[in-house]
C-alpha positions as CSV (number, residue, x, y, z in Angstrom):
1,M,0.3,4.9,8.3
2,I,-1.6,1.6,7.6
3,R,-4.6,1.3,9.9
4,Y,-6.8,-1.3,8.3
5,R,-4.8,-4.6,8.5
6,W,-7.3,-6.8,6.8
7,L,-7.0,-4.7,3.6
8,F,-3.3,-4.9,3.7
9,F,-3.2,-8.6,3.9
10,G,-6.3,-9.5,2.3
11,A,-7.1,-7.3,-0.6
12,V,-4.7,-6.1,-3.4
13,L,-5.7,-3.2,-5.5
14,L,-6.9,-4.5,-8.9
15,S,-6.3,-2.9,-12.2
16,A,-9.2,-1.3,-14.0
17,A,-8.3,-3.1,-17.1
18,W,-8.1,-6.9,-17.8
19,C,-4.4,-7.5,-17.7
20,S,-2.8,-10.2,-19.8
21,A,0.8,-11.4,-19.3
22,A,3.1,-13.9,-20.7
23,D,2.1,-16.8,-18.6
24,G,4.8,-18.8,-16.9
25,G,2.7,-21.8,-17.1
26,A,-0.9,-22.6,-16.4
27,I,-1.7,-24.3,-12.9
28,L,-5.5,-24.3,-13.4
29,D,-7.6,-23.4,-16.4
30,I,-11.3,-24.0,-16.0
31,N,-14.3,-22.5,-18.0
32,F,-16.9,-25.0,-16.8
33,N,-17.9,-25.9,-20.4
34,K,-16.8,-29.6,-20.3
35,P,-19.0,-32.3,-19.0
36,D,-16.5,-33.2,-16.3
37,A,-15.8,-29.5,-15.3
38,M,-16.7,-30.2,-11.7
39,S,-15.1,-33.6,-11.2
40,K,-12.2,-32.4,-9.1
41,W,-14.1,-29.8,-7.1
42,K,-15.3,-30.6,-3.6
43,G,-18.0,-29.1,-1.5
44,G,-21.7,-28.8,-1.6
45,G,-24.1,-26.6,-3.4
46,G,-23.8,-24.8,-6.8
47,K,-24.9,-25.8,-10.2
48,L,-23.8,-25.2,-13.8
49,V,-25.8,-22.6,-15.7
50,P,-25.5,-20.5,-18.9
51,G,-22.8,-18.0,-18.3
52,L,-20.8,-15.3,-20.1
53,N,-19.0,-17.7,-22.4
54,G,-20.9,-20.9,-22.4
55,T,-21.4,-22.5,-19.0
56,C,-20.5,-21.1,-15.5
57,L,-20.8,-22.1,-11.9
58,L,-23.6,-20.6,-9.7
59,L,-23.5,-20.5,-6.0
60,E,-26.5,-19.4,-3.9
61,S,-27.2,-18.8,-0.3
62,T,-30.6,-18.0,1.1
63,E,-29.4,-17.4,4.8
64,K,-27.1,-14.4,5.8
65,N,-25.0,-16.4,8.1
66,S,-24.6,-19.6,5.8
67,Y,-21.9,-20.7,3.5
68,S,-21.9,-22.1,0.0
69,N,-18.6,-22.9,-1.6
70,R,-16.7,-25.3,-3.9
71,T,-13.0,-26.0,-3.5
72,I,-10.2,-27.6,-5.6
73,E,-6.8,-28.7,-4.6
74,L,-3.7,-27.1,-6.2
75,P,-0.5,-28.9,-7.0
76,I,1.9,-27.6,-4.3
77,D,5.0,-28.9,-6.0
78,R,4.4,-26.5,-8.9
79,I,3.5,-23.4,-6.7
80,A,5.5,-23.6,-3.6
81,G,7.8,-20.6,-3.2
82,K,6.4,-19.1,-6.4
83,L,4.5,-16.0,-7.6
84,I,1.2,-17.0,-9.0
85,T,-1.7,-15.0,-10.5
86,I,-5.3,-16.0,-10.0
87,R,-7.8,-14.6,-12.7
88,A,-11.5,-15.2,-12.9
89,V,-14.7,-13.7,-14.2
90,V,-17.5,-13.0,-11.6
91,K,-20.9,-11.4,-11.2
92,A,-23.3,-11.2,-8.2
93,A,-26.9,-10.4,-7.3
94,D,-28.4,-9.3,-4.0
95,I,-25.4,-10.0,-1.8
96,S,-26.4,-9.1,1.7
97,R,-24.0,-6.8,3.9
98,P,-21.2,-9.0,5.2
99,P,-20.6,-9.0,8.9
100,K,-16.8,-8.6,8.5
101,P,-14.9,-7.0,5.5
102,W,-13.3,-10.3,4.5
103,N,-16.8,-12.2,4.3
104,G,-18.9,-12.0,1.1
105,V,-18.2,-13.3,-2.4
106,K,-15.1,-15.4,-2.2
107,I,-12.2,-16.1,-4.6
108,M,-9.7,-17.2,-2.1
109,L,-6.7,-19.6,-1.4
110,V,-6.4,-21.6,1.8
111,V,-2.7,-22.1,2.2
112,K,-1.3,-24.3,4.9
113,T,2.3,-24.3,6.1
114,G,4.0,-25.6,9.2
115,S,3.5,-22.3,11.0
116,G,-0.3,-21.9,10.3
117,T,-2.9,-21.1,7.6
118,D,-3.2,-18.0,5.4
119,Y,-6.3,-16.9,3.3
120,P,-5.2,-14.5,0.6
121,Q,-8.2,-13.5,-1.5
122,I,-9.3,-11.2,-4.2
123,A,-11.2,-8.2,-2.8
124,L,-14.6,-8.3,-4.6
125,P,-17.6,-5.7,-4.4
126,Q,-20.9,-6.7,-2.6
127,G,-24.5,-6.0,-3.5
128,T,-25.2,-6.6,-7.1
129,F,-22.7,-6.2,-10.0
130,D,-22.5,-7.4,-13.6
131,W,-19.6,-9.6,-15.0
132,V,-16.2,-8.2,-14.0
133,K,-12.7,-9.6,-14.8
134,V,-10.7,-9.8,-11.6
135,Q,-7.2,-10.9,-10.7
136,R,-4.6,-10.9,-7.9
137,S,-0.9,-12.0,-7.8
138,I,0.2,-13.8,-4.7
139,R,3.6,-14.8,-3.4
140,L,3.5,-18.3,-1.7
141,P,5.9,-19.5,0.9
142,K,8.1,-22.5,0.2
143,G,6.9,-24.7,3.0
144,I,3.4,-25.3,1.8
145,S,1.7,-28.4,3.0
146,S,-1.5,-27.8,1.1
147,A,-3.1,-25.1,-1.1
148,T,-6.9,-25.0,-2.1
149,L,-8.7,-22.4,-4.3
150,Q,-12.2,-21.7,-2.9
151,L,-15.2,-20.1,-4.9
152,G,-18.2,-19.1,-2.7
153,L,-20.3,-17.1,-0.4
154,E,-19.4,-16.6,3.0
155,Q,-21.8,-15.5,5.8
156,V,-24.0,-13.6,3.2
157,S,-27.1,-14.3,1.3
158,G,-27.4,-13.9,-2.5
159,R,-26.1,-15.4,-5.7
160,A,-22.7,-15.4,-7.4
161,W,-21.6,-16.6,-10.8
162,F,-18.0,-17.7,-11.6
163,D,-16.4,-18.4,-14.9
164,D,-13.0,-18.7,-16.7
165,V,-11.0,-19.4,-13.5
166,R,-7.3,-19.4,-14.2
167,I,-4.0,-19.7,-12.2
168,T,-0.7,-19.2,-13.8
169,L,2.8,-18.7,-12.7
170,G,4.3,-15.3,-12.7
171,R,3.1,-11.6,-12.4
172,G,-0.4,-11.0,-13.7
173,V,0.4,-7.8,-15.5
174,S,2.4,-7.0,-18.6
175,G,3.9,-3.8,-20.1
176,G,6.3,-1.2,-18.7
177,R,9.8,-0.4,-20.0
178,R,13.1,-1.1,-18.3
179,L,15.0,2.1,-17.8
180,A,18.5,2.4,-19.1
181,T,19.5,4.4,-16.0
182,P,17.4,4.5,-12.8
183,F,15.8,7.8,-12.1
184,K,16.4,9.1,-8.5
185,G,14.8,12.6,-8.9
186,H,17.9,14.2,-7.2
187,N,21.6,14.4,-7.5
188,L,22.7,13.1,-4.0
189,K,24.0,9.7,-3.2
190,R,21.1,9.0,-1.0
191,L,18.2,10.6,0.7
192,R,17.9,9.8,4.4
193,G,15.3,11.6,6.4
194,V,12.1,11.6,8.3
195,M,8.3,12.1,7.7
196,H,7.2,15.5,9.1
197,G,3.8,16.5,10.3
198,P,1.7,19.3,8.8
199,T,2.5,22.0,11.4
200,F,5.5,24.3,10.9
201,D,8.0,25.1,13.6
202,E,11.4,26.4,12.3
203,K,13.1,25.0,15.4
204,N,12.1,21.5,14.2
205,I,13.5,22.0,10.7
206,R,16.8,23.5,12.3
207,D,17.1,20.6,14.8
208,L,16.5,18.1,12.0
209,A,19.3,19.7,9.9
210,A,21.6,19.4,13.0
211,W,20.8,15.8,13.1
212,G,22.2,15.4,9.6
213,A,18.9,14.5,7.7
214,N,18.9,15.7,4.2
215,H,15.2,15.4,3.3
216,I,11.7,15.4,4.8
217,R,8.4,13.9,3.7
218,W,6.1,16.9,4.4
219,Q,2.5,15.9,5.0
220,L,-0.4,18.0,3.8
221,N,-2.4,16.1,6.4
222,W,-5.8,17.0,8.1
223,V,-5.7,16.2,11.8
224,P,-7.2,14.4,13.7
225,M,-7.1,12.0,10.8
226,K,-10.1,9.8,11.7
227,P,-12.7,12.7,11.8
228,A,-11.1,14.3,8.8
229,E,-12.0,11.2,6.6
230,Q,-15.6,12.5,7.0
231,W,-14.8,16.2,7.0
232,A,-13.2,15.9,3.6
233,K,-16.5,15.0,1.9
234,D,-17.3,18.7,2.2
235,L,-15.2,20.2,-0.6
236,D,-15.6,23.9,0.7
237,R,-14.5,22.7,4.1
238,Y,-11.6,20.9,2.3
239,D,-10.5,24.0,0.6
240,R,-10.4,25.9,3.8
241,W,-8.3,23.2,5.4
242,L,-5.9,23.0,2.4
243,A,-5.5,26.8,2.5
244,G,-4.4,26.7,6.1
245,A,-2.1,23.6,5.5
246,L,-0.4,25.4,2.6
247,E,0.5,28.4,4.8
248,H,2.4,26.0,7.0
249,A,4.0,24.2,3.9
250,D,5.1,27.6,2.5
251,K,7.1,28.3,5.7
252,A,8.5,24.9,5.7
253,V,9.7,25.3,2.0
254,I,11.5,28.5,3.0
255,A,13.1,26.8,6.1
256,C,14.1,23.8,4.1
257,E,16.0,26.0,1.6
258,K,17.6,27.8,4.5
259,H,18.8,24.7,6.2
260,G,19.5,22.5,3.3
261,I,16.8,19.8,3.5
262,Q,15.1,18.5,0.4
263,M,11.4,18.2,0.7
264,L,9.0,15.6,-0.7
265,L,5.5,17.1,-0.8
266,D,2.9,14.4,0.3
267,L,-1.0,14.9,-0.2
268,H,-1.8,12.9,2.8
269,C,-5.5,13.7,2.9
270,P,-7.3,13.1,-0.4
271,P,-10.3,15.1,-1.4
272,G,-13.4,13.2,-0.2
273,G,-11.5,11.4,2.5
274,R,-12.0,7.7,3.1
275,S,-15.0,5.5,3.5
276,A,-15.5,2.0,5.0
277,G,-12.3,-0.1,4.9
278,G,-10.2,3.0,4.1
279,V,-11.3,3.3,0.4
280,C,-10.7,6.7,-0.9
281,R,-13.9,8.2,-1.9
282,M,-12.2,9.7,-5.0
283,F,-12.5,6.1,-6.5
284,T,-16.3,6.0,-6.0
285,D,-17.3,9.7,-6.8
286,K,-16.1,11.5,-9.8
287,R,-16.4,15.0,-8.3
288,Y,-13.6,14.0,-5.8
289,Q,-11.4,12.9,-8.7
290,Q,-11.9,16.2,-10.3
291,K,-10.9,17.9,-7.2
292,F,-7.9,15.8,-6.8
293,L,-6.7,17.0,-10.3
294,D,-7.5,20.6,-9.4
295,V,-5.5,20.3,-6.2
296,W,-2.4,19.2,-8.0
297,K,-2.7,21.9,-10.5
298,L,-2.9,24.4,-7.6
299,L,0.1,22.8,-5.9
300,A,2.1,22.8,-9.2
301,R,1.4,26.4,-9.9
302,R,2.2,27.4,-6.2
303,Y,5.6,25.5,-6.0
304,K,6.7,25.7,-9.6
305,G,10.5,26.4,-9.6
306,R,11.0,25.6,-5.9
307,K,13.8,23.2,-6.3
308,I,13.9,22.3,-2.7
309,I,10.7,20.3,-3.4
310,Y,12.4,17.5,-5.3
311,A,9.1,15.6,-6.0
312,Y,5.4,15.2,-5.4
313,D,3.9,12.2,-3.7
314,L,0.5,12.1,-5.4
315,I,-1.4,10.5,-2.6
316,N,-0.7,8.7,0.7
317,E,-1.5,5.1,0.8
318,P,-4.3,4.8,-2.0
319,V,-7.0,2.3,-1.6
320,D,-9.0,1.8,-4.7
321,V,-12.2,-0.3,-5.5
322,R,-12.7,-3.0,-7.9
323,V,-15.8,-1.7,-9.9
324,H,-15.8,2.1,-10.6
325,P,-18.8,4.1,-11.3
326,K,-19.1,5.4,-14.9
327,G,-16.5,8.0,-15.6
328,V,-14.4,7.3,-12.5
329,L,-10.7,6.2,-13.2
330,G,-8.7,3.6,-11.4
331,W,-5.6,4.7,-9.3
332,R,-3.1,4.1,-12.1
333,E,-5.1,6.0,-14.7
334,L,-5.8,9.0,-12.2
335,A,-2.2,9.1,-11.2
336,T,-1.0,9.3,-14.9
337,Q,-3.6,12.1,-15.6
338,A,-2.5,14.0,-12.5
339,A,1.1,13.8,-13.4
340,R,0.5,15.1,-17.0
341,L,-1.4,18.1,-15.7
342,I,1.4,18.8,-13.2
343,R,4.0,18.7,-16.0
344,Q,2.0,21.1,-18.1
345,I,2.8,23.6,-15.3
346,D,6.1,22.3,-13.9
347,P,7.6,20.0,-16.5
348,D,10.6,18.9,-14.7
349,K,9.1,17.9,-11.4
350,P,9.3,14.2,-10.5
351,I,6.3,12.4,-9.1
352,V,6.2,9.6,-6.4
353,F,3.7,6.8,-7.0
354,E,2.6,4.5,-4.2
355,P,0.8,1.2,-5.3
356,G,-2.4,0.2,-3.6
357,P,-3.5,-0.7,-1.3
358,W,-2.1,1.4,1.5
359,G,1.3,1.8,-0.3
360,S,2.0,-1.8,0.4
361,C,5.1,-3.6,-0.9
362,A,2.9,-6.4,-2.2
363,G,1.2,-3.9,-4.6
364,F,4.3,-4.1,-6.9
365,D,3.3,-7.6,-7.9
366,E,0.0,-6.2,-9.2
367,M,1.4,-3.4,-11.5
368,A,3.7,-2.4,-14.2
369,P,5.6,1.0,-14.3
370,L,3.5,4.0,-15.4
371,D,3.8,5.2,-19.0
372,L,5.6,8.3,-17.8
373,D,9.2,9.5,-17.2
374,R,10.6,10.8,-14.0
375,V,8.6,8.6,-11.8
376,I,9.9,7.3,-8.3
377,Y,8.2,4.2,-6.8
378,S,7.4,4.1,-3.1
379,F,6.1,1.7,-0.5
380,H,5.5,1.8,3.3
381,M,6.9,-0.8,5.6
382,Y,5.1,-1.8,8.9
383,Q,5.1,-5.6,8.6
384,P,4.4,-7.5,10.8
385,H,1.6,-5.2,12.0
386,T,0.9,-7.3,15.2
387,F,4.4,-6.1,16.3
388,T,4.7,-2.7,14.9
389,H,1.2,-1.6,15.9
390,Q,0.9,-2.9,19.4
391,F,-0.7,0.4,20.7
392,N,-3.1,-1.1,23.2
393,T,-3.9,-4.5,24.4
394,T,-6.3,-6.1,22.0
395,K,-6.8,-9.5,20.4
396,E,-5.4,-8.3,17.1
397,F,-2.4,-6.4,18.6
398,P,-1.5,-7.8,22.0
399,K,1.2,-6.1,23.9
400,G,4.5,-7.8,24.6
401,I,5.4,-8.9,21.1
402,E,9.2,-8.9,20.6
403,Y,11.4,-8.7,17.4
404,P,13.0,-10.9,16.2
405,G,10.8,-13.7,17.3
406,A,7.8,-15.8,16.5
407,I,4.9,-13.5,15.7
408,R,1.6,-15.3,15.0
409,G,3.4,-18.5,14.4
410,V,5.9,-17.0,11.9
411,K,9.5,-16.3,12.7
412,W,10.2,-12.7,12.0
413,D,13.8,-11.7,11.5
414,K,15.9,-9.8,9.1
415,A,15.7,-12.6,6.5
416,R,11.8,-12.5,6.8
417,L,11.7,-8.7,6.4
418,L,13.8,-9.2,3.3
419,T,11.1,-11.8,2.0
420,A,8.4,-9.3,2.8
421,M,10.0,-6.7,0.6
422,Q,10.7,-9.0,-2.3
423,P,8.0,-7.6,-4.5
424,A,9.8,-4.2,-4.5
425,I,13.1,-5.7,-5.0
426,D,11.9,-7.7,-8.1
427,F,10.2,-4.6,-9.5
428,Q,13.3,-2.6,-9.1
429,R,15.4,-5.3,-10.7
430,E,13.0,-6.0,-13.6
431,F,12.4,-2.2,-14.5
432,N,15.7,-0.6,-13.1
433,V,13.5,2.0,-11.2
434,Q,14.3,3.8,-7.9
435,I,12.5,2.7,-4.9
436,Y,11.7,5.2,-2.1
437,V,10.5,4.0,1.4
438,G,8.1,6.7,2.5
439,E,7.3,5.3,5.9
440,F,8.7,2.7,8.3
441,S,8.6,2.3,12.0
442,A,7.6,0.3,15.1
443,I,6.0,1.4,18.2
444,R,8.6,2.8,20.7
445,W,7.5,0.7,23.7
446,A,7.8,-2.7,21.9
447,P,9.6,-4.8,24.6
448,N,13.3,-5.0,25.1
449,E,14.4,-2.4,22.6
450,S,12.6,-4.4,19.8
451,A,11.9,-1.2,17.9
452,Y,15.5,-0.4,17.7
453,R,16.3,-3.9,16.3
454,Y,13.5,-3.7,13.8
455,N,14.5,-0.3,12.5
456,R,18.1,-1.3,12.3
457,D,17.4,-4.4,10.2
458,L,15.2,-2.4,8.0
459,I,17.7,0.5,7.4
460,E,20.5,-2.0,6.7
461,L,18.3,-3.7,4.0
462,F,17.4,-0.3,2.6
463,E,21.0,0.6,2.4
464,D,22.0,-2.6,0.7
465,A,19.3,-2.1,-1.9
466,G,20.3,1.5,-2.5
467,W,16.9,2.9,-1.5
468,D,16.1,6.4,-0.3
469,W,14.1,6.4,3.0
470,A,12.1,8.4,5.5
471,Y,11.5,7.4,9.1
472,H,8.0,7.7,10.4
473,A,7.8,9.9,12.2
474,Y,9.6,13.2,13.5
475,R,8.0,15.2,16.3
476,E,4.5,14.0,15.3
477,W,2.8,11.4,17.6
478,Q,5.0,10.3,20.4
479,G,4.4,6.7,20.1
480,W,6.7,6.8,17.0
481,S,9.2,9.2,18.4
482,V,13.0,8.3,18.6
483,E,13.3,11.1,21.2
484,H,11.2,9.3,23.7
485,G,12.2,6.3,25.7
486,T,10.6,2.8,25.8
487,D,8.3,3.4,28.8
488,K,4.8,4.0,27.2
489,S,3.7,6.0,30.3
490,D,6.5,8.5,29.9
491,T,5.4,11.0,27.4
492,T,8.3,13.4,27.8
493,R,11.4,13.4,25.6
494,S,14.4,11.6,27.0
495,N,17.3,13.6,28.5
496,S,19.8,11.4,26.6
497,P,19.7,10.1,23.0
498,T,17.7,6.7,22.7
499,K,19.2,3.9,20.8
500,R,16.6,4.6,18.0
501,K,17.7,8.2,17.8
502,K,21.4,7.1,17.7
503,L,20.5,4.7,14.9
504,L,19.1,7.4,12.8
505,L,22.0,9.8,13.5
506,K,24.5,7.1,12.4
507,Y,23.0,7.0,9.0
508,F,22.2,10.7,8.7
509,A,26.0,11.3,9.3
510,K,26.6,9.7,5.8
511,N,24.3,12.3,4.0
512,Q,25.2,15.0,1.6
513,R,23.5,18.3,1.6
514,P,21.5,19.5,-1.5
515,A,23.1,22.5,-3.3
516,V,19.8,24.6,-3.5
517,K,19.9,28.4,-2.9
518,P,17.0,30.0,-1.2
519,E,14.5,31.6,-3.5
520,S,14.0,35.4,-3.5
């Protein structure tokens, strides 16, 4: 489940390599070497100094709460409704700690529409770092009234150098091959099921089979999740947790074989846990990467030949960093290495790959398919978070938000949900791959049965696209439960089926059962 909204909207995982693609046309191409390089830029501060390839732009700030930036207007007639890629080369020195995660060194768009202003930006490290090449692909709405690129420092002190700033049409990555036939990872027409917590109870599996579900996404999850993000730094403690979690998973495997339910095994808690902003520590500390690889070798040996486990979900909602310490791999490279190690042990097992950050649909715009066979691509759908995550009354997530309706100035309905999932749709079409929706949901007490309408619209879109899917979540936290009513204060299961449960049952009734015999 996505918990850090600013990362989901503001920071897309960047490839460790400098990606080049066949440009669909250059919108902006500035290296600051020409005498008039700054003639179209607005704002104060900054100066041209020697850079990586000639001259670059230096911006400085001496006060932690000050701003220093330069901006340039973009031609909205060329970019409205388009996918664009921003590239730049940047370095920084002595950047102070930003007060908010989105402050600091900025390579950002300011996009204005009739419904408000959006600020998509490239996630950058703070402190001091040498020249790095960065990029992000962004889908812009059609109704743009203005779009401005901003380079600068926001509410921090320090210095930042910018060079080779380029904006082009199209995806920012190249490579990847189109499959002749989509790889589903199973021989059923469709997988429709639920996400399951890490604790085994055979009654839950038996009841789910009676519902008609034909698969579960089984979490290897350390709960409560928030404290576990710190506990997981201790690898001995991590091993003890995992040993206990696998005892439950072993029983679940046997029960799934007995009741005819395919299992997707999901490593929900990564070695090392997560640090500030949800970043997986295995992307900042090499020992956690090695542990991640060792864990998957252990899992592959343990479940080799158990056909009821149809695939491995390598990590739940990965969040990478832009600059890796020496010897630390980026998510794409680490996932590829893990998959190859798994296949040395269990050659036929498919893997599920979630893009970063947080398994977001937008992550498909930042990647090409892995250089591997037998891969299923997955994302999680909770947009708009202001609606789906209205747990408590806060400024970020106020209560009483309905769907469909205007949410933060944007009309959210079935068409808008389709637009939000366009990166996955395009990725599927371009590469002929299978898409699996590993999580989707809305809080049960969203007013006037809004959660029912939201889930209904999503499932209809998933079905139209031919995607497998798992509802979040089954008999886990009651806030997501389809067995509980819409009254937040009532934490007991409803005596009669809710509209949300009837919705799932309607689609589960279409399912086929896997023909998997219990292992001896």
